[in-house]
C-alpha positions as CSV (number, residue, x, y, z in Angstrom):
1,M,14.8,6.3,16.9
2,D,14.0,5.0,13.5
3,N,10.4,4.1,12.6
4,E,9.7,0.4,12.1
5,I,9.2,-0.9,8.6
6,L,5.7,-2.2,8.1
7,R,3.8,-3.7,5.2
8,Y,0.8,-1.5,4.1
9,T,-1.9,-2.9,1.9
10,F,-4.1,-0.5,-0.1
11,A,-7.0,-0.9,-2.5
12,Y,-6.8,0.9,-5.8
13,K,-8.8,1.2,-9.0
14,V,-7.5,1.6,-12.6
15,I,-9.9,4.3,-13.9
16,S,-9.6,3.5,-17.6
17,T,-10.5,-0.2,-17.2
18,G,-12.5,-0.2,-14.0
19,N,-10.3,-2.9,-12.5
20,E,-10.0,-2.9,-8.7
21,E,-6.9,-4.3,-7.2
22,Q,-4.8,-4.4,-4.0
23,I,-1.1,-3.5,-3.6
24,S,1.3,-3.9,-0.7
25,V,4.4,-1.9,0.0
26,F,6.9,-1.6,2.8
27,A,7.5,1.7,4.4
28,D,8.2,3.4,7.8
29,S,5.0,5.6,7.7
30,K,1.5,5.6,6.3
31,E,2.3,8.7,4.3
32,K,5.3,7.3,2.6
33,A,3.5,4.0,2.0
34,S,0.6,5.9,0.3
35,E,3.0,7.7,-2.1
36,L,4.9,4.5,-2.8
37,A,1.7,2.5,-3.4
38,L,0.5,5.0,-6.0
39,E,3.9,5.0,-7.8
40,T,4.0,1.2,-7.7
41,A,0.4,0.8,-8.9
42,Y,0.8,2.9,-12.0
43,D,4.1,1.4,-12.8
44,Y,2.7,-2.1,-12.4
45,E,-0.4,-1.3,-14.5
46,F,1.6,0.3,-17.3
47,T,-0.5,3.5,-17.0
48,S,-0.2,7.1,-15.7
49,K,-0.5,8.4,-12.2
50,E,-3.8,10.1,-13.2
51,D,-5.3,6.7,-14.2
52,I,-5.0,5.3,-10.7
53,E,-7.5,6.1,-7.9
54,M,-6.2,5.0,-4.6
55,G,-8.6,3.4,-2.2
56,Q,-8.6,2.8,1.5
57,L,-5.8,1.4,3.6
58,L,-6.8,-2.3,4.0
59,S,-4.2,-3.5,6.5
60,I,-0.9,-2.9,8.2
61,S,1.3,-5.8,9.0
62,K,4.5,-6.2,10.9
63,A,7.3,-8.8,10.6
64,V,7.2,-11.7,13.0
65,G,10.1,-14.0,12.1
66,D,9.9,-14.6,8.3
67,N,6.1,-13.8,8.2
68,Y,4.0,-10.7,8.4
69,V,1.0,-10.6,10.6
70,E,-1.7,-7.9,10.8
71,C,-1.3,-5.8,13.9
72,A,-4.4,-4.1,15.4
73,G,-2.5,-1.3,17.1
74,C,-0.5,-0.3,13.9
75,A,-3.4,1.5,12.2
76,S,-4.0,4.0,15.0
């Protein structure tokens, strides 16, 4: 059985500027989401992988119709 695709939202910090941001990615596991979030963050910020400090996982959401809602049981 395939894992469900969920939206994972992470905090991150750009070390060189001190800016703190959030980024959301879609993935079928927390591990894949973490890797994708890092790649997406440094690409979005036009910087290097080493310049991004990933923060905590802020939320996990699942699709309900055309919307995404936070699901309490997804984070466990």
